[in-house]
N, C-alpha and C positions, 0 to 999 in steps of 0.2 A: 916570563912573569914580570920582569921589570918593564918590558914594553907595554904590557897590558895595564900595569899600574900607572905608567906615565901617560898613556893615551886613552885610558878607559872612558872618560867623559866625552872627549871629542869623537871617539869612534861610535859610542852609543848614540850621540846626537846626530852623527852622520847617517847611521842606520835608520833612525826615526825619520829624519828629513827625506832620505831617499824613498822611503815608503810613501810619504805624503806627496813627493814630487811625481811618483808613478801614478797615484790617483789623480793628481792635477793634470798630468799630461794625457792620460788615456781614459779617464772615467769622469769627465766633467764637461758640462755644457754651460755656456755663459749665462743662460737664463735661470740656472739653478743657484739663485742668490745665497741662500743660507749655507749651502755646501761650499760655495766659492769663498765666502767670508771665513768659514771654519778652517778650511784647508790653508788659506793664506795666513790666518792668525797663528796657527800651529807652526807653520814654516817660519814665520817671523820670530816667534818665541825661541824656536830652535836655533835660528840664525844668531840672535843676540847671545844666547848661551854658548854657542859654538865659538863665537868671536871672543867671548870672555874667557873660556877655558882653553882655547886653542891658539890664541893670537901670538904666543911665543913660538909656536911650531909652524913656521911659514911654509915649509915644504909639505907638511901634511895638509894644510889648508889649501895649497895650490892643487894637490891631487884631488881633494874633496870638491873643489870648484869645478874641476874637469868632470868628475863623476856625476855631479848634479846636472851638468849640461848634457852629458852623454845620455842621460835618461830620456831626453827629449828627441834624440836623433831621428827616430822613425815616427814621431807623433805629428799628426796634422794639427796646425794651430786651432785652438778652440775658443780664443777670446777675440780674434781679429780675422777678418776676411780679406785684408789688404794683399796678402800674398798671392791671391788669384790674379790680381792686376799686375803684380811683379812678374809672374810667369807669363802673362799675356804680353807685356811690353818686351820681355826678353825674346820670346818666340817671334814677335813681330819684327824685332831688330834682326834676328837671324835670317828671316825671310827677305830682308832687304828693304823693309818699310821704315820710315822715320816715325818712331812711336809718339812724337809730339804733334804729328799732323793728322792723326785719325783717332776718333773715339771708338771703343768697342761697339757702341750702339750703332754707329754709322755702318759698320760691316754687317751687324746682325739684322738691321732694318731691311737691307737689300738681299738678305739671305746669302751673303758671302762669308766663307769660312777660310780666312787666310792662313790659319795656323792649326796645328793639331789640338784637339779637344777644345775648340773654340766655344762651343755651346756650354760645356761644363764649366769652363773658366768664367764665361760671362754670367752664368747663373750664380756661380760662387761669389763673384765680386759684388753683385747686387746692382740694381738699376742706377743708383746714385753715382757710384764709382764709374760704372760703364758709360754714363752719359757725359762725362767730362774728359777733357784732354789731359794727358799725363803731365804731372808737375814734378816728377822725380828727376833731379839733376843728373848730369852725364856719368859720373863715377858709379852712381847707383844703377843707372841703366847698363853700365858695363858688367856689373854683378849679375843683373838680370840676364844679359846676353850670355854670360859664362854658363849660367845654369841651363839655359836653352841649348847651348852647344854640347853640354855634357849629357843632358837628359831632355830631349825634345819631345818625347812621347809619354812621359810619366810625370804626373803631378808630384808624387812622393819623391821621385828622383830629384826634381827641381828643389823641393823642400829641403832635402838632405844637403844639396849643394849650398843653398842659402845659409843653412844652419852651420855648416862647416866654416863658411866665410865669417859669419858673425862670431863663432867661438874663437877662431883665429884672431879676430880683432880684439876680443876681450883679453886674450893672453898677451897681445901687443900692448894693451892698456896696462895690464899687470906689469909687464917688463919696464915700460917707460915711466909708469906711475911710481913704482918703487924707487927708481933712480931719481926722479924729481923730488919725491918726499925726502930722500936722503940729502939731496942738495939744499933743500929748504930747511934742513935740520928738524924735520917733523917725524913722528913715529912711522917707520916704514910699513908696519902692519896695518896702518890706516887704510891701505889700498883694499884690504879685504872687506871693509865696510861697503865697498862697491862690488867687488868680485863675487862675494858670497850673498849679497843682498837678494832675497827672493824676488823682489820687484824687477831687478836687472835680469836675473836668470829667466823669469817667466816672460817678461815683455820683449826681451831681445832674443835670447835663444829659443824660448818657447813660441812666441808669437811672431818671430821673424821681422822685427823692426830694425832697420839699418842704422839707428842711432849709435849702435856699438862701433861701427866703422868710423862714423863722424867723431866719436869720442876718442878712439884710438889716434886718429890724425890730430885732434886738438891737443891731447896730452903730449904726443910726440912733438908737436910744434912748440909747445911751452917748454918742453925739455931742451930742445935745440936753442930756443931763445935764451934760456938761462945759461946755456953753454957758450953763448956769444955767436952762435951760427945763425944770425938773423936772416940771411938770404935763404938758406935752406928751410928755416922756420916759416918764412913767408910762402914758399912753395907748398909745404905740407899743410899750412893753414888753408891755402886755396883748395887743397884736396878735400878738407873737411867741408868747405862751402859747396863743393861739387858733389857731396853726398846729400847734404841738406842745407838750405840757404840760411838757416838761423845764425851761423857764425858771422854773417855780414853785420848783424846787430852789434857785435863786439868790436868791430874795427875802430870806432872813435876812441875806445879806451886805450889804444896804444899810443895816443898822442903824448900823454904825460910820461909814459914809460921811456920813450925815445928822447925826452928832454930832461932826463934825470941828472945828467952830468953837467959839468961847468961849461963845456963847449957846446952851447946851444945851437950854433949854426951847423956844425957837423952832424949833430944828432937830428936836427930838423931835416937835413938832407937824407939821413938814413930812414927817417920816418916816411918821407915821400918815396924813397926807393922801395921800402917795405910794402907800402900801399900799391906801388906800381907793379911789383912782382906778383902780389896777391891778385890784382886785377887782371894782369896779362895772362897769368896761369889759368885763372878761372875762365876767361874769354876763350883761350885756346882749347880748353876742355869742352866748351859749349860749341865751338866753331864747326865741328863735323855735322851738327844738327841744324845749323842756322839757316833760316829763310825768313822772309817777311811774315809768312803764315805762322812759323814757329814762334816768333816774337809775340804776335798778337794772341795766339793760343796760350802760350805759357804765362804771360803777364795777366791775361784774363782769368786763368784758372787760379793763380796765386791770389788774385784780388778777392776771389770767392771766399777765402778763409777769413777775410775781414768784413765782408759785406753780405754774406749769405748764410754761412754755416754757424751753428752755435751748439756747444756741448760743454757741460761741466765748467761753466764760467763762474766768476765771482762778481767783480765790480760791474761787468757788462750786464749781468742779470738784474742788478739793482737799477742801472741806467735804463734797461729795457722796461722795467715796471713803471718807472717814472714816465717814460715815453707813452706807455699804455694809458697812464693816468691823465696825461694832458693832451695827447693826440688821438688816443683810441686805437692805435695799431702799432705794430712792431717797427721801430725806427732803426733797425740794424744797419742799413746802408749808411745812415748819417752817423750813428753812434760808433760804428766800426771805424770810420775814417777819423773821427775825433780821438778815439782811443789809440789808434795807430800813430797819430801825430803826437799825442801825449807821451807815448812810449819813446818816440824819437827824442823829444825834448828832454825827458828825464834821463835817458842814456847819455845824451850830450852833457847834461848837468853833472851826472856821475863822473864822466870823463874828466871834467875840469874841477872836481871837488877837492883834489889834493895837489899841492905844489910839487911834491917829490914822490916818486913811485918806485917800488921794488916789484919783483915778480909776485911776491906774496900779496901786496896790495892790489896788483893788477888782477889776480885771480879773485880776490874778494869783490872787486868792482864788477868783474864778469858775473859773479854769483848774483849780485844785486841787480845788475842790468837784466839778466835773464829772468830773475824773479819778478821784476816790474813787468816784463813782457808777458809772462804767464798770468800774473795777477790781473792784467788789463785785457787779456785776449778774449775773443768771443768763443774760441774753441780750445779746450785743454784736454786732449786725449792723454791717457795715462803715460804712454811712452815718451811724451814730450818732456817728462821730468828727468829722464836719464842723464842729460847733460848737467842739470842742476845737481844731481846726486854726486857725479864725479867731481865737480868743482868744489863741493862742500868737503870732500875728503882732504883737500889742501888748506882748509880753514878750520876755525873752531866752531862754526855754525852747524847746528844739528836740525834746524827746521826742514831742510830738504829730505833728511832721513825720515822724519816724522811724516812728511807729506807722501813719501814713497810707500808708507803703510796706509794712510787714510785714503789715498787715491783709489784704492780697490772699491771704495764705496760708489765711485762713478759707474761701475759696471752694473749696479743695481738698476740703472736706467733701462737695461735690456729686459727687465721683468715685465715692462709694459708693451713689449714688441708684439705680442699676440692678443692684445686687447684693443678696444676702441681708442683708449687714451694712450698715445705713444709718447707722451711728454715725460720729462724727468721729474722725479720727486724732489722738489726744491728743499724740503726739510732735510733730506739726506745730503744734498749738496751743501746746505747751510752747516750741517754738522761737520762735514769734511773741512770746510774752510774756517769754521770757528776754531777748530783744533789747530790748524796750520797757522792762522793769524795770531792766535794766542802765543804760540811758541815763538813766532817771528818777532812780535812786539816785545816779548820778554828778552829775547837774545839780542836784538838790535838796539833797543832803546833802554829798557829797565836795567838789564844786566850791565850794559855798557856804562850807564849813568852811575850805577853803584860802584863799578870799578874805578871810575874817575874820582868819586868821593873818597874811596879808600886810599887812592894814590895821593890825594891832596891833604889827607888828615895826618 
């Protein structure tokens, strides 16, 4: 009786959420916009209430986090088709092919089927994905290869392997995240704002995006750095880069961190050593795949994200409309390069914005640097926000949490897939970013200014 009285609210919320996760995993297609928004909204309300009523019961919340993820174990992802390419690359690797040297389209055009279920996988990933070379870094390819080794003839079997890897990474993030929060003297239960967030559960465990492994490595690296184990931190940071390249953007931010003590010469040496370890580890991980063709294919595919693809952008869409107004056509090739250069300059500016730096300020700078990147990107898929969400857990900023809810609006673009007009609804995109930028401006500028006024009065 005492148990029920103590845990009544969290248990009821867990039951409600579990039911809605079942519907989300097994009874939803991404073109069903109203149902998608309804399910996601209910899950978000339940998440906020569960955190409010259960945040003191960390063991219970840990079990609940596992239960929510376990619901998806045998579900085929319904909001993303990228996993078909993951399976393709893994099986190609298992057959002895370098996945960076061939596109699925090349095999299908000549009627060659180098792997099991090649036709099904090609149709599942879509022509756009199948026509480009793989741009997934080596540790991600290792995960793909592991799934192929375990389940080379079953798509569901590969999906289950991917899912178990991502769930394991999430609990690695929980393990190191709790310890890092304790070291930074922040509420340890803040980690459940990430672990229980429906966005994280759906996009990573549900839709099989490997940002979860990147995030585990990033949090582990920051924990090691705070423990003074900077060499090991550099190696683990390189692991995160080898899952997805985005942590490369954060490297300039370490400059001030390693110059925080009085002995600037020694710390500058450590900085260079840190960069060298990160660089060498990353190169060693790429080395088994290296060839001249690999370099050309890989860099060419990565460049496409800045010069060809566009989805759910904000500032880029404004720049694109200006380009239409003055030039009469889409200037994405030029605008993409300008925005990429602007991101680089702003990240460097952030890196040198403070004279002295602690790990807390380093994480805040990482949050802002990644925010700038996403604000100025031509393509912002929902799962790109996952790293932003985990970084916000170690700060007082909540706009990434707000964005992790409003990002669901971007899926409404798929409502036009079966119509003549396949473009996004810019009014919906405007609504998403209006909410995000309003909270961002309030937290970063207005709230901060008010705090300074109170401190000086």
